[in-house]
N, C-alpha and C positions, 0 to 999 in steps of 0.2 A: 502673570506671563514669569516663569523662575528660568533666572542663569545658572548654567550646570557646567560644571569644568570636569567631567568623570578623567582619572584618568587606569582605567585598567590595567590590570595587572593578573592575568593564567597562568598557571603551573601545571600542566597537563603533564598525565604520566601514563604510558598506552606496555601492557608487558600481556604473554599468552605464552602457553606452556600444554604441550598437550601429547597424547601416549594413541598406538594402532596395536593393534591385536587382529594375525592373521589368521586364519581358521583353516584357511586353505587357499585353493591358485585362483577360488570363484569369491569368497567372503570376510571379507573386513569389521572390524569395530575400529573407531575412532571415537576417542574421550579429546577436551580440550576444555579450557579453562582460561576466559580471557578479561584483561582489566584494563579499562577504557574510559577515558574523560572527556569532556566537549565545554569547551569554552561558549558562555551564549553568545549569541554571532547578534549584526546590533537592528535588525526587530527587531527579539526579543529587550534589548537594551533599554535601546533608544523609540520605540514606536508610542507615537503620543497623538493619532488623532484618527485623521479618516481614511482607510485604505478603499482606497476609487474604486478598484477591480473585482474586491468582493463586497462594495459596499455595506460599511460598515470600521465605526471606529475601533483602533486597537491600543490595549495601553503596553505599555512596560515596562521592567525595573530593573534600574541601575543599579539595584545591593544585589542581583543575582549572582552567582556561583559557578561555580562548573560542575556539571554532572559529572555522576563517578560512578561507572557499572560493573558489577560483577557479571560475566555469564557463564554458564554448566551448561554444555553442549555434548551429545554421545551421537552417534549418525554408525549404522549398521546399514552393510551394504553389499549388493550380492553385483558383479563389473562384468560376466561375462556366462554366454548361454542365450539361447533365446528368452528366459526369461531373466530380467534384473529388476532392482531396485533399490531404492534410498531409504531410509528410514529415519529421521533425524529431530529427535525431540530436544528442547532448553527449555531451560529459567532462565533467566534477566532480571536481577535487584538492577534498581540503579536511585544510586542518593540524587535531593536534589533535580528531580526530572521534571525537563519544564514541560507544562499544558497551558496549552489558550484556548480558554471555557467564555461563554456566554452568560453574562453576569446583566443587564439590563438596558432600557435603552434611555439613550438622550436626544432630547429636542436640537435641535439647531436652527437657525436663517434659513438653510439649505431641507429644509424636513426633518423627520426622525429617521434615528440610525441606533442598529444593533450597539451595544457594549459589549465587546471579549477583550477579555483581559490577561493576559500570561503570569502565571503564577510556578512554586517551584514546590515539590511536595516529594515524599518519598514513594517511590512507584515498586511492582515488579508485572512481568511477562514473564508469561508461559505460554508452551504452546506447540508443537508440532509439527515437520512435513514429509508427507508420504507422495514416492515418484518411483513408477511403475512405468516398464515399457515389457510389449510381449509382440515379437515377432512372429507372424503365422508362418510367413517363408518369405523369399527373398524378397517380396514386391509388399506384402504386405503386414505393418500394424496396427499393434493399438498405442497409444495414450497415453495415462491417468495421474491427475493428479491433485493431492490433497491439502489443505494449510488449516490450520487451524490454532489464533492465538487467543490471549486470554491476559487482560490487561486493569493492573488494580491497584488503585490510593491507600497507601496500607495505613497513612495519615486518618485520612474521613473512612476507608474503609466500604470503601466503595467502589464500583467499578471507573474504569478511564472511560474520558472521552475520545473521537475521534479512534477503538479501535478496531482494526477491518474484522469483518463476520466472514463465519466460515465459506470455503467458496472452494471448487471442484470443477476443473475442468476433466475431460475424455478423448479424444480425440483418435481420428480412424487417420493412416495415412497410406497412401499408395505410394512409392517409387520408380521407376526405372533405367536405370542408366547408357540402359539400351536405347530411349528413346529422348535425344535430345536429354536425359539425365532430370526425365521428369519427375518433378515431387509434389506433390498433392497431397492437400487432405483438411478432412471438416470436423471443425472443434466447436463440444458443447458446454458451456461454461456455464455453468447455475448458482449464486451467488441467494447465501441465505441471509433471512435477515437476523439482524442483530440484536440479539432477545436480552444484553449487559449496558446497560448506560444507564449512566449519573441524571438524575430531575433536575436538569436545570436551566428548564420551565420558569416562566416570571410574567408578575399582573399588571396593565400600562392601565391606567384612567384616560376618558377620552371624554375629553371636552366635548364636544362636539353632539356627544349623546348626554353625558352623564353616569355613565357607568364604565365598571373595570371590566379588563379582557383581558384571559390568557394566551402569551404567546408560548406557543408551543415551539420549542425552535431543541427540544431533546428526540422526539419520537423518532427514531430511524424511517426508512421508509421499507415497502414490501418485500419479501425474494425475486427475486429474478433470472429470466432462463434466457441465456443470448446462442447464438449459434453463426462459427465464422468459418470460411472459407479462405483457402490461399490454395497459389498452386505458382510454384515457379520452375525452367527451363531455362537450357542453355546451349546457346546456338555459335557455332564457329565460326568468326570472317575471313580467319586468316592463321596462318602458323604459328601467332603472336595474341592473338587478339580474338574475346570470346565475347562477348552477348551473353547476359543476364536479364530475363525476362519473367518479370512476379506480377503477380493480381492476386488482388487481397478483396475481401468484400464480409466488412464488419459489420455486427450486427445485422445479420441474410434477411433477416424475415421485420427486417424493421419492429423489434419491438421497445415497449412505451418504458422507462423507466428511468428511477436515479438510484445513482448512488450516495451510499450513508456518506461516504469518505469525501465527495465532492460536496465543496461550502458552495454554490452555484444551485445545489437540488431546493435550496427553498422555495426560488424562483423560474425555474424550469427543468424541463426532462436533461436526461441525457442524448448522445449525438443517437438520433437514427443512422437507416444505410448508411453506408457512406463506402465509396467505392477507391479503393487508391492503383495505381500501376507504378514499377518502378523498372526501369530498364539501366541496370550495369553492364558499363564498359572496362573490364584487365587487358589492361595492354604492359 
């Protein structure tokens, strides 16, 4: 047992500088530089025991300093016409980046638990996002989104843990204002397997069998493909009030999958088919 009396004092600075160039009425180019800093949160500083919801022991560090990030981003956009798009590449260099990673197993009177420790390092994130909208006519449209991000630990020269894998979303949309503002969307979401990750696996000794076993906490789950459905309608109740009715089905085909960023993926699949009915009254 250690008695501590920390007196944290963090001074953070943020700034932004940008420029815009317009090619015509439809095309624009944005260039932005951002300086940002973030003080460690209480969990990163004071964690020292079992995290009950995650079923693991987390350890913080009172000596952490503020994160300092330098972000450079470019955005090329077309905002008018039947076909619109936005392409957004970026690079983000972060000093004192705080990462949470597994380091081993600890045996307690309540059982064995994974140990995850917070650590500071210098990191670099780079990637790009693409958004595309195409309207076939006033009723039907197609929406596409693609996202890629890569994160690297510059001190250890290895990928960062818990970086989102490449993903893409495509949706066919139907809308008709004359049918009570009907809006229907069928969405396809494909998430690729994360192929860049650090090797945080470790070995533990099993007294009952007298053997040493490898605990695999690093290998990401396979890629998965989901379908989602959304629909909304508006009904006029009186001269001032409107009732909005929405219906959503997530994971339409009840696909079994595990999300790499879900901390519970070690224990169970993600949510299966889910129905959601929403009512909204504007008065």
